[in-house]
N, C-alpha and C positions, 0 to 999 in steps of 0.2 A: 735068210739069216743062217749063218753056219752054226754048227753044234757047239762051239766054244763061246759064242757071243752071249747066249742066254745066261750061263753061270757067271760070266764076268759082269753083266749088267745087274744081275741079282745081287752079287757080292758087293758091287759098287753102291747100290741103293742101301744095302744093309749097313755098310760102313758109314755112309752119309748119315743115316738115321742114328747110328750109335754116336757119331760126332755131335750131332744136334742135342741128343740127350745128355752127353757129357758136358757140353757148354752150359746147358740149362742147369744141370746139377751143380757145376762149379759156381755159377752166378748165385744160386740159392745159398750155397754154403758160405760164400763170401758175404752176402747180405746178412745172413743169420749171425755170422761171426762179428760183423760190424755192430749189429744191434746188441748182441750179448756183451761186447766190449764196452759199448756206451752204457749199458745197464750196470755193469760192474763198476765202471768209473764213477757214475753218478751215485750209486749206493755207497761206495767207499767215501766219496767226498761229503755226501750229506749225512753220513753217520758221524763224521768228525767235526763238521762245522755247519753253520746255517748257510743255506743256499739262496739263490734268487728265485723269484716266482717262475721264471722261465725254466730253471733247472727242475723245480718240483713238478711243473707241468710236463716237461719232457719225460721225466721218470714215470709220472702217472700215466702218460700216453703209452709208454712201452709196456707198463704193467697191464693196461687195458688190452693191448694187443695180445698179451700172453694169457688173458682171461683171469688175471689175479685182481678181481674187482675190489675187494675190501682194501687191499694194499694201495690200489690206484686211488680210491676215494680218500684215503689218508694223505696221500701226496697232493692231491688237488686241494684238500682243505688247508694244508700247509702253504700252498701257493696263495690261497685266498688271504691267509693271515700275514703273508710276506709284506714287509714295509715298502718294497720297491714295485709292488703291483700298482699300475696306473691305468686309468681309462675304463669306462663302463663296458666297452666292447670286450676287453680282456677278462673282466669279471664275469660277463655273460658267458663267455666261452668256457670258463671254469665251471660255472654252475651247470651248463649244458653237459659237460663231460661227467660231472658227478651224477647228474640225472641219468645219463646213459649207463653208467656203471650200476646204479640201482635198478634200472630197467632190465639190464642183462641178468640181474639176480632175481627178477620177477617181483621186486619190491616197488610196485607201481605207484603207491601213494607217496612214498619218499621221492620217487623220480618226478612225479608231477609237481611236487613242492619245489624241487630244484629247477625244473623247467620254468616254472612261474617266476622264480627269482631271476633267471636269465632274461626272461621277457620283461621284467620290471627294469632291468638295467639297459636292455636294448629291445624296445618294443617291436622292431621290424626284423628280428632275428628269425629267418625262415627255417633254419635247421631246428631250432628249439620248437617252433610251431609244428613242424613235422613230427618231432619226437614226442611232444605232448599229445598230439593227435594219436600216435601209436599207443601211448600209455593209456589214454582214455579208452581207446578201442579194446585193449586187453582187459580193462576193467568193465567192459560192456556198457560204457557210457557213450553210446553211439552219437547222440545229438551233440555232445561236447567235442567228440572227435571230428565230426563233420564240420563243426564251427571252426576248429583249429585248422583243419585242412583248407577250408574256404578262405580263411584269413591269410594263410600261406600263399594261396593262389592269387589273392588280390595283390600281394607284394611281388610275387614272381609267377606270372601267368603261365610260363612254360615248365613249371615244376611238375615233372612227370609222376613223382611219388604222391604228391598231394592230389593230383588229378585222378590218378588210378584209385587211390584209397577213398577219396571223396565220392567218386562215382559208385564204387562198390558198396560203401556204407549207405548212401542215399537210397539204394535199392532195398536195403533192410528197413529203412524208415517209412517208405511208401507202402501202405497196406495193399496187399494183392487181393483183388476181388474176383 
């Protein structure tokens, strides 16, 4: 290799890397801007008039992503009260989302209550089973957590979260001698 080839290759790699970083940053900025615009539009609309269950859910989901849990819970509760909310599956999703928000705030008793509501509406809701297992685990209710994870595994045998957590918790239940 001649003396000028190395700096050219090095500079080319550096420019290529900078282009990749720039593309990634631009994509993130555009994504964030879309989310922020949607958040502002939803907040403006819902402050002036009643919205649909879908709009309240969408706003609540954005607030969850932003870790504004109390505000998200309020939006999910408005969605539950919405007259256009139909189907037990949709109601279960809302209760699960409320439970998730409570769990994120370490209010596990309230989270468990919401997950149970979700499971009453949709008994085979695997995500709610995983979530209630997590909440039981955080409250050191290991037997209930294992039961929830096992129930999730019966419904979805390839559920890696339930399998991993169940195996880990069963080791705690078995007395070591």
